[in-house]
Rosetta silent file (secondary structure, phi, psi, omega in degrees, C-alpha in Angstrom):
SEQUENCE: MTNNTNPYNLIPRTAKEMEEIVIMIRLHLYNRGLPCGAKAIRQQLQDDGETPIPSLSTINRILRQNSLTHGRTGHYD
SCORE:     score description
SCORE:     0.000 S_00000001
   1 L     0.000  143.363  177.377 -102.807 -103.472    9.519 S_00000001
   2 L  -110.951  153.474  178.396 -101.603 -101.144   12.181 S_00000001
   3 L   -88.982  112.802 -177.742  -98.383 -101.304   14.064 S_00000001
   4 L   -92.286   12.055 -179.053  -99.220 -101.914   17.730 S_00000001
   5 L   -78.493  120.724  178.328  -95.631 -101.625   18.892 S_00000001
   6 L   -99.989  119.328 -176.682  -95.328  -99.013   21.589 S_00000001
   7 L   -62.687  -20.551  179.442  -91.745  -97.708   21.907 S_00000001
   8 L   -78.258  -15.039  178.865  -92.297  -97.101   25.637 S_00000001
   9 L   -94.981   -9.182 -179.439  -92.917 -100.814   26.197 S_00000001
  10 L   -80.572  129.887  178.414  -89.726 -101.965   24.476 S_00000001
  11 L  -110.850  112.709  179.013  -86.932 -102.853   26.875 S_00000001
  12 L   -66.257  130.012 -178.766  -83.510 -102.810   25.264 S_00000001
  13 L  -121.015  144.912  174.157  -81.658 -105.950   26.238 S_00000001
  14 L   -83.592  139.117  178.724  -78.041 -106.856   25.813 S_00000001
  15 L   -58.048  139.414 -178.701  -77.454 -110.087   23.938 S_00000001
  16 H   -56.867  -36.415  179.161  -76.764 -112.940   26.348 S_00000001
  17 H   -62.764  -40.864 -179.694  -73.528 -113.687   24.502 S_00000001
  18 H   -67.667  -37.334  176.696  -72.269 -110.131   25.069 S_00000001
  19 H   -60.888  -43.509  179.514  -73.141 -110.368   28.762 S_00000001
  20 H   -64.937  -38.429  178.114  -71.118 -113.573   29.014 S_00000001
  21 H   -64.229  -44.362  179.688  -68.178 -111.968   27.188 S_00000001
  22 H   -60.477  -43.768 -179.816  -68.236 -108.955   29.558 S_00000001
  23 H   -63.849  -44.079 -179.529  -68.282 -111.284   32.585 S_00000001
  24 H   -64.111  -41.891  178.568  -65.414 -113.395   31.230 S_00000001
  25 H   -64.209  -42.274 -179.431  -63.283 -110.327   30.471 S_00000001
  26 H   -61.037  -46.576  179.827  -63.987 -108.900   33.915 S_00000001
  27 H   -65.382  -38.946  178.663  -62.948 -112.127   35.644 S_00000001
  28 H   -62.301  -47.210  179.823  -59.856 -112.448   33.434 S_00000001
  29 H   -64.034  -43.050 -178.985  -58.707 -108.897   34.242 S_00000001
  30 H   -62.199  -45.101 -178.738  -59.448 -109.332   37.953 S_00000001
  31 H   -66.478  -23.710  177.959  -57.540 -112.606   38.186 S_00000001
  32 L   -90.453    0.306  178.891  -54.503 -110.995   36.549 S_00000001
  33 L    76.078   20.839 -179.250  -54.568 -108.129   39.061 S_00000001
  34 L   -97.547  159.566  173.441  -55.401 -105.552   36.389 S_00000001
  35 L   -55.524  134.839 -173.283  -57.968 -102.753   36.567 S_00000001
  36 L  -131.233   33.071  177.002  -61.305 -104.411   35.804 S_00000001
  37 L   -83.618 -176.705 -176.253  -63.824 -101.586   35.646 S_00000001
  38 H   -60.386  -38.971 -179.963  -66.154 -100.725   32.803 S_00000001
  39 H   -65.041  -42.479  179.487  -63.529  -98.618   30.971 S_00000001
  40 H   -66.680  -39.255  178.829  -60.972 -101.434   31.062 S_00000001
  41 H   -66.242  -42.450  179.626  -63.564 -103.964   29.907 S_00000001
  42 H   -63.112  -40.622  178.112  -64.684 -101.687   27.065 S_00000001
  43 H   -63.364  -41.090  178.906  -61.070 -101.219   25.957 S_00000001
  44 H   -64.788  -39.048  176.687  -60.534 -104.987   25.970 S_00000001
  45 H   -61.046  -42.128  178.085  -63.689 -105.447   23.860 S_00000001
  46 H   -64.145  -43.933 -179.507  -62.316 -102.914   21.351 S_00000001
  47 H   -63.380  -33.686 -179.793  -58.915 -104.644   21.305 S_00000001
  48 H   -81.461   -7.334  178.476  -60.628 -108.000   20.700 S_00000001
  49 L    77.701   21.474  178.663  -62.629 -106.569   17.781 S_00000001
  50 L   -71.607  142.718  174.729  -66.048 -107.266   19.317 S_00000001
  51 L  -142.109  147.140  -14.141  -69.016 -105.481   17.788 S_00000001
  52 L   -73.582  153.327 -179.826  -71.223 -103.820   18.801 S_00000001
  53 L   -90.529  124.042  179.574  -69.440 -102.537   21.880 S_00000001
  54 L   -68.365  156.349  178.765  -71.828 -101.812   24.770 S_00000001
  55 L   -70.325  166.433  178.951  -71.778  -98.447   26.476 S_00000001
  56 H   -61.726  -38.976 -179.993  -70.064  -97.949   29.836 S_00000001
  57 H   -66.604  -34.759  177.601  -73.430  -97.770   31.576 S_00000001
  58 H   -68.166  -42.151  177.885  -74.480 -101.074   30.005 S_00000001
  59 H   -62.148  -44.186  178.085  -71.232 -102.731   31.103 S_00000001
  60 H   -61.611  -39.054  178.521  -71.732 -101.367   34.624 S_00000001
  61 H   -63.319  -43.334  178.687  -75.318 -102.684   34.631 S_00000001
  62 H   -60.911  -45.134 -179.831  -74.123 -106.159   33.579 S_00000001
  63 H   -63.424  -43.323 -179.843  -71.502 -106.174   36.337 S_00000001
  64 H   -63.579  -43.958 -179.095  -74.015 -104.970   38.933 S_00000001
  65 H   -64.832  -25.389 -178.840  -76.640 -107.571   37.939 S_00000001
  66 L  -104.157   16.146  177.582  -74.048 -110.333   38.298 S_00000001
  67 L    53.095   43.695  179.637  -72.676 -109.062   41.650 S_00000001
  68 L  -110.148   27.821  177.095  -69.255 -108.363   40.146 S_00000001
  69 L  -118.309  146.603  174.278  -68.775 -104.931   41.675 S_00000001
  70 L  -159.940  160.404  179.246  -67.016 -104.017   44.865 S_00000001
  71 L   -67.051  153.960  178.492  -65.256 -101.038   46.321 S_00000001
  72 L   -63.825  133.598 -176.555  -61.652 -100.402   45.531 S_00000001
  73 L  -104.572   -6.525 -179.230  -59.412 -102.144   48.057 S_00000001
  74 L  -161.267 -174.938 -178.818  -56.076 -100.532   47.275 S_00000001
  75 L   -94.597  142.969  173.142  -54.224  -97.988   45.215 S_00000001
  76 L   -81.931  145.673  178.196  -53.458  -98.446   41.541 S_00000001
  77 L   -83.814    0.000    0.000  -49.827  -98.111   40.537 S_00000001
């Protein structure tokens, strides 16, 4: 038997559960008036002990796909 798996056809996907966790953390941070970008979400994932932790680009992709990004509206303190 030969392996017909072509690495160029494989699309890495984030587990649906991790996408839901990222969305919930983002909404939680936003509703509390805290910074809610990819770095803040990644830090919260680390604090919560989640594994594996997605990269910043993956978190940004999840936010973008779910229309949870917008320009900054004010200054951070």
